[in-house]
Structure formats: C-alpha cells, structure tokens
N, CA, C and O atoms as a printed pandas DataFrame, in Angstrom:
     atom_number atom_name residue_name chain_id  residue_number  x_coord  y_coord  z_coord
0              1         N          MET        A               1   54.324  120.868  134.396
1              2        CA          MET        A               1   55.456  120.324  133.694
2              3         C          MET        A               1   56.598  120.099  134.687
3              4         O          MET        A               1   56.872  120.957  135.526
4              5         N          GLN        A               2   57.235  118.990  134.593
5              6        CA          GLN        A               2   58.306  118.630  135.508
6              7         C          GLN        A               2   59.616  119.285  135.086
7              8         O          GLN        A               2   59.901  119.413  133.895
8              9         N          ASN        A               3   60.407  119.697  136.069
9             10        CA          ASN        A               3   61.713  120.276  135.784
10            11         C          ASN        A               3   62.661  119.218  135.252
11            12         O          ASN        A               3   62.549  118.040  135.592
12            13         N          SER        A               4   63.574  119.638  134.433
13            14        CA          SER        A               4   64.570  118.729  133.875
14            15         C          SER        A               4   65.531  118.277  134.963
15            16         O          SER        A               4   65.861  119.060  135.854
16            17         N          LYS        A               5   65.976  117.063  134.909
17            18        CA          LYS        A               5   66.880  116.514  135.915
18            19         C          LYS        A               5   68.352  116.680  135.523
19            20         O          LYS        A               5   69.227  116.105  136.171
20            21         N          THR        A               6   68.633  117.449  134.482
21            22        CA          THR        A               6   70.014  117.633  134.069
22            23         C          THR        A               6   70.711  118.636  134.984
23            24         O          THR        A               6   70.054  119.400  135.691
24            25         N          SER        A               7   72.005  118.630  134.968
25            26        CA          SER        A               7   72.775  119.550  135.801
26            27         C          SER        A               7   73.248  120.761  135.011
27            28         O          SER        A               7   74.118  121.498  135.473
28            29         N          ARG        A               8   72.697  120.971  133.848
29            30        CA          ARG        A               8   73.148  122.049  132.978
30            31         C          ARG        A               8   73.059  123.413  133.650
31            32         O          ARG        A               8   74.038  124.159  133.645
32            33         N          GLY        A               9   71.945  123.747  134.210
33            34        CA          GLY        A               9   71.784  125.038  134.864
34            35         C          GLY        A               9   72.694  125.185  136.066
35            36         O          GLY        A               9   73.225  126.263  136.335
36            37         N          LYS        A              10   72.864  124.101  136.776
37            38        CA          LYS        A              10   73.707  124.133  137.968
38            39         C          LYS        A              10   75.162  124.380  137.608
39            40         O          LYS        A              10   75.844  125.144  138.291
40            41         N          SER        A              11   75.649  123.747  136.545
41            42        CA          SER        A              11   77.048  123.939  136.172
42            43         C          SER        A              11   77.264  125.325  135.596
43            44         O          SER        A              11   78.327  125.914  135.796
44            45         N          LEU        A              12   76.295  125.852  134.895
45            46        CA          LEU        A              12   76.424  127.210  134.377
46            47         C          LEU        A              12   76.438  128.216  135.513
47            48         O          LEU        A              12   77.154  129.215  135.453
48            49         N          ASP        A              13   75.655  127.957  136.542
49            50        CA          ASP        A              13   75.582  128.861  137.677
50            51         C          ASP        A              13   76.908  128.908  138.433
51            52         O          ASP        A              13   77.265  129.951  138.981
52            53         N          ARG        A              14   77.629  127.818  138.472
53            54        CA          ARG        A              14   78.897  127.783  139.192
54            55         C          ARG        A              14   79.982  128.581  138.485
55            56         O          ARG        A              14   81.002  128.909  139.091
56            57         N          LYS        A              15   79.779  128.891  137.234
57            58        CA          LYS        A              15   80.769  129.649  136.473
58            59         C          LYS        A              15   80.619  131.149  136.662
59            60         O          LYS        A              15   81.388  131.922  136.091
60            61         N          LYS        A              16   79.645  131.572  137.451
61            62        CA          LYS        A              16   79.384  132.990  137.662
62            63         C          LYS        A              16   79.378  133.317  139.150
63            64         O          LYS        A              16   79.097  132.462  139.989
64            65         N          VAL        A              17   79.692  134.567  139.459
65            66        CA          VAL        A              17   79.661  135.049  140.825
66            67         C          VAL        A              17   78.540  136.075  140.917
67            68         O          VAL        A              17   78.549  137.062  140.181
68            69         N          ALA        A              18   77.579  135.861  141.803
69            70        CA          ALA        A              18   76.485  136.806  141.990
70            71         C          ALA        A              18   76.937  137.856  142.994
71            72         O          ALA        A              18   77.047  137.575  144.188
72            73         N          GLY        A              19   77.196  139.051  142.516
73            74        CA          GLY        A              19   77.695  140.124  143.377
74            75         C          GLY        A              19   76.705  140.567  144.431
75            76         O          GLY        A              19   77.108  141.118  145.456
76            77         N          GLY        A              20   75.423  140.342  144.210
77            78        CA          GLY        A              20   74.405  140.729  145.174
78            79         C          GLY        A              20   74.186  139.708  146.279
79            80         O          GLY        A              20   73.473  139.982  147.244
80            81         N          GLN        A              21   74.787  138.539  146.148
81            82        CA          GLN        A              21   74.644  137.486  147.154
82            83         C          GLN        A              21   75.880  137.484  148.057
83            84         O          GLN        A              21   76.982  137.147  147.622
84            85         N          GLU        A              22   75.676  137.866  149.316
85            86        CA          GLU        A              22   76.807  137.987  150.249
86            87         C          GLU        A              22   77.570  136.683  150.426
87            88         O          GLU        A              22   78.793  136.703  150.564
88            89         N          TYR        A              23   76.868  135.537  150.426
89            90        CA          TYR        A              23   77.561  134.271  150.631
90            91         C          TYR        A              23   78.483  133.948  149.463
91            92         O          TYR        A              23   79.529  133.332  149.665
92            93         N          GLU        A              24   78.123  134.348  148.248
93            94        CA          GLU        A              24   79.005  134.098  147.108
94            95         C          GLU        A              24   80.209  135.032  147.141
95            96         O          GLU        A              24   81.325  134.623  146.821
96            97         N          VAL        A              25   79.984  136.280  147.526
97            98        CA          VAL        A              25   81.091  137.238  147.642
98            99         C          VAL        A              25   82.042  136.790  148.746
99           100         O          VAL        A              25   83.260  136.865  148.588
100          101         N          LYS        A              26   81.487  136.324  149.862
101          102        CA          LYS        A              26   82.306  135.853  150.983
102          103         C          LYS        A              26   83.122  134.623  150.582
103          104         O          LYS        A              26   84.295  134.512  150.939
104          105         N          TYR        A              27   82.504  133.702  149.841
105          106        CA          TYR        A              27   83.215  132.502  149.381
106          107         C          TYR        A              27   84.374  132.892  148.465
107          108         O          TYR        A              27   85.487  132.390  148.618
108          109         N          GLU        A              28   84.112  133.773  147.529
109          110        CA          GLU        A              28   85.148  134.178  146.581
110          111         C          GLU        A              28   86.250  134.965  147.277
111          112         O          GLU        A              28   87.418  134.835  146.911
112          113         N          SER        A              29   85.909  135.771  148.261
113          114        CA          SER        A              29   86.934  136.517  148.983
114          115         C          SER        A              29   87.814  135.581  149.805
115          116         O          SER        A              29   89.019  135.810  149.916
116          117         N          GLY        A              30   87.241  134.547  150.373
117          118        CA          GLY        A              30   88.037  133.568  151.104
118          119         C          GLY        A              30   88.912  132.743  150.183
119          120         O          GLY        A              30   90.039  132.392  150.531
120          121         N          LYS        A              31   88.389  132.436  149.011
121          122        CA          LYS        A              31   89.119  131.623  148.039
122          123         C          LYS        A              31   90.324  132.367  147.476
123          124         O          LYS        A              31   91.371  131.768  147.232
124          125         N          THR        A              32   90.176  133.669  147.271
125          126        CA          THR        A              32   91.245  134.457  146.650
126          127         C          THR        A              32   92.017  135.312  147.651
127          128         O          THR        A              32   92.938  136.033  147.266
128          129         N          SER        A              33   91.657  135.239  148.919
129          130        CA          SER        A              33   92.285  136.043  149.980
130          131         C          SER        A              33   92.187  137.534  149.690
131          132         O          SER        A              33   93.135  138.285  149.922
132          133         N          ALA        A              34   91.051  137.951  149.190
133          134        CA          ALA        A              34   90.795  139.361  148.910
134          135         C          ALA        A              34   89.626  139.813  149.777
135          136         O          ALA        A              34   88.870  138.988  150.290
136          137         N          SER        A              35   89.481  141.116  149.937
137          138        CA          SER        A              35   88.364  141.627  150.723
138          139         C          SER        A              35   87.067  141.549  149.920
139          140         O          SER        A              35   87.089  141.420  148.696
140          141         N          SER        A              36   85.958  141.626  150.614
141          142        CA          SER        A              36   84.659  141.586  149.941
142          143         C          SER        A              36   84.492  142.764  148.993
143          144         O          SER        A              36   83.924  142.625  147.910
144          145         N          ASP        A              37   84.993  143.929  149.406
145          146        CA          ASP        A              37   84.912  145.106  148.540
146          147         C          ASP        A              37   85.732  144.920  147.272
147          148         O          ASP        A              37   85.334  145.373  146.198
148          149         N          SER        A              38   86.876  144.253  147.393
149          150        CA          SER        A              38   87.702  143.979  146.218
150          151         C          SER        A              38   86.994  143.038  145.255
151          152         O          SER        A              38   87.070  143.215  144.039
152          153         N          VAL        A              39   86.308  142.042  145.796
153          154        CA          VAL        A              39   85.575  141.096  144.956
154          155         C          VAL        A              39   84.450  141.815  144.222
155          156         O          VAL        A              39   84.271  141.616  143.021
156          157         N          LYS        A              40   83.692  142.648  144.930
157          158        CA          LYS        A              40   82.605  143.389  144.304
158          159         C          LYS        A              40   83.130  144.335  143.228
159          160         O          LYS        A              40   82.510  144.498  142.177
160          161         N          SER        A              41   84.269  144.951  143.499
161          162        CA          SER        A              41   84.884  145.836  142.513
162          163         C          SER        A              41   85.325  145.051  141.274
163          164         O          SER        A              41   85.163  145.519  140.147
164          165         N          ALA        A              42   85.878  143.867  141.488
165          166        CA          ALA        A              42   86.310  143.028  140.364
166          167         C          ALA        A              42   85.114  142.566  139.536
167          168         O          ALA        A              42   85.215  142.448  138.314
168          169         N          ILE        A              43   83.992  142.307  140.187
169          170        CA          ILE        A              43   82.775  141.912  139.467
170          171         C          ILE        A              43   82.288  143.064  138.600
171          172         O          ILE        A              43   81.899  142.860  137.451
172          173         N          ARG        A              44   82.311  144.277  139.152
173          174        CA          ARG        A              44   81.893  145.444  138.367
174          175         C          ARG        A              44   82.842  145.699  137.204
175          176         O          ARG        A              44   82.413  146.102  136.122
176          177         N          LYS        A              45   84.127  145.464  137.427
177          178        CA          LYS        A              45   85.141  145.747  136.410
178          179         C          LYS        A              45   85.144  144.705  135.290
179          180         O          LYS        A              45   85.184  145.070  134.115
180          181         N          SER        A              46   85.104  143.428  135.631
181          182        CA          SER        A              46   85.300  142.384  134.626
182          183         C          SER        A              46   84.060  141.564  134.305
183          184         O          SER        A              46   84.107  140.706  133.423
184          185         N          GLY        A              47   82.954  141.804  134.998
185          186        CA          GLY        A              47   81.755  141.001  134.776
186          187         C          GLY        A              47   81.647  139.920  135.833
187          188         O          GLY        A              47   82.475  139.855  136.742
188          189         N          ASN        A              48   80.639  139.074  135.725
189          190        CA          ASN        A              48   80.414  138.100  136.793
190          191         C          ASN        A              48   80.948  136.708  136.490
191          192         O          ASN        A              48   80.616  135.762  137.205
192          193         N          SER        A              49   81.749  136.555  135.474
193          194        CA          SER        A              49   82.384  135.274  135.181
194          195         C          SER        A              49   83.419  134.978  136.263
195          196         O          SER        A              49   84.293  135.800  136.538
196          197         N          ARG        A              50   83.315  133.802  136.873
197          198        CA          ARG        A              50   84.201  133.450  137.982
198          199         C          ARG        A              50   85.671  133.487  137.574
199          200         O          ARG        A              50   86.511  133.975  138.331
200          201         N          SER        A              51   85.990  132.975  136.381
201          202        CA          SER        A              51   87.394  132.958  135.941
202          203         C          SER        A              51   87.923  134.373  135.730
203          204         O          SER        A              51   89.078  134.649  136.056
204          205         N          LYS        A              52   87.104  135.273  135.191
205          206        CA          LYS        A              52   87.542  136.652  134.982
206          207         C          LYS        A              52   87.710  137.387  136.303
207          208         O          LYS        A              52   88.644  138.172  136.463
208          209         N          VAL        A              53   86.816  137.138  137.246
209          210        CA          VAL        A              53   86.926  137.768  138.564
210          211         C          VAL        A              53   88.190  137.300  139.259
211          212         O          VAL        A              53   88.911  138.108  139.845
212          213         N          GLU        A              54   88.472  135.995  139.202
213          214        CA          GLU        A              54   89.668  135.464  139.850
214          215         C          GLU        A              54   90.934  135.995  139.198
215          216         O          GLU        A              54   91.904  136.287  139.896
216          217         N          SER        A              55   90.948  136.127  137.878
217          218        CA          SER        A              55   92.140  136.657  137.224
218          219         C          SER        A              55   92.306  138.143  137.530
219          220         O          SER        A              55   93.434  138.623  137.643
220          221         N          THR        A              56   91.208  138.877  137.664
221          222        CA          THR        A              56   91.280  140.285  138.036
222          223         C          THR        A              56   91.837  140.449  139.453
223          224         O          THR        A              56   92.572  141.395  139.739
224          225         N          LEU        A              57   91.478  139.527  140.319
225          226        CA          LEU        A              57   91.969  139.592  141.708
226          227         C          LEU        A              57   93.385  139.041  141.832
227          228         O          LEU        A              57   93.987  139.128  142.902
228          229         N          GLY        A              58   93.921  138.479  140.763
229          230        CA          GLY        A              58   95.309  138.035  140.790
230          231         C          GLY        A              58   95.482  136.557  141.023
231          232         O          GLY        A              58   96.617  136.086  141.097
232          233         N          LYS        A              59   94.413  135.806  141.140
233          234        CA          LYS        A              59   94.532  134.372  141.336
234          235         C          LYS        A              59   94.450  133.708  139.965
235          236         O          LYS        A              59   93.444  133.837  139.267
236          237         N          THR        A              60   95.481  133.019  139.594
237          238        CA          THR        A              60   95.453  132.318  138.320
238          239         C          THR        A              60   94.825  130.951  138.526
239          240         O          THR        A              60   95.175  130.220  139.452
240          241         N          LYS        A              61   93.925  130.632  137.676
241          242        CA          LYS        A              61   93.220  129.357  137.790
242          243         C          LYS        A              61   93.979  128.312  137.002
243          244         O          LYS        A              61   94.225  128.480  135.807
244          245         N          THR        A              62   94.350  127.232  137.672
245          246        CA          THR        A              62   95.062  126.158  136.982
246          247         C          THR        A              62   94.079  125.080  136.585
247          248         O          THR        A              62   93.169  124.739  137.341
248          249         N          LYS        A              63   94.268  124.556  135.408
249          250        CA          LYS        A              63   93.399  123.489  134.932
250          251         C          LYS        A              63   93.953  122.142  135.376
251          252         O          LYS        A              63   95.161  121.905  135.338
252          253         N          ARG        A              64   93.056  121.277  135.794
253          254        CA          ARG        A              64   93.457  119.936  136.214
254          255         C          ARG        A              64   93.464  119.034  135.005
255          256         O          ARG        A              64   92.656  119.194  134.089
256          257         N          LYS        A              65   94.375  118.088  135.006
257          258        CA          LYS        A              65   94.463  117.139  133.892
258          259         C          LYS        A              65   93.700  115.887  134.183
259          260         O          LYS        A              65   93.665  114.978  133.353
C-alpha cells in the first residue's frame, strides 16, 4: 500500500518537540535562548507541545496575520 502524499503527519509533527531527539532540543534551545536542560525540563513540566514548551520557557509566540 502506498503512503499518503498529504502533509498532515508532517504538520502535526512540527507542533511537538521530541525531548529524546537532541537535534530538536538543540533547535528549541537556540530558538528560545534557553539551555538544553531547561528545554528538557519544560518538556517534562508542560508536555511536548511546542507552544506550551515555548510559553513555559518565557517566549511568547506571536501569530502572523
């Protein structure tokens, strides 16, 4: 069976931070100017939703119009 060509899974994946993947933790730490340990702690505290992790680290996410 062929995989679906939709981007649904890809867009859902971008909304989460995988705490076990060093490259994702490093990206998020660079984006929010926080240490890797702080990012991992925020993931444990608030879950792996990218918006919740960023708000826990103090970065407010602005919506584009």
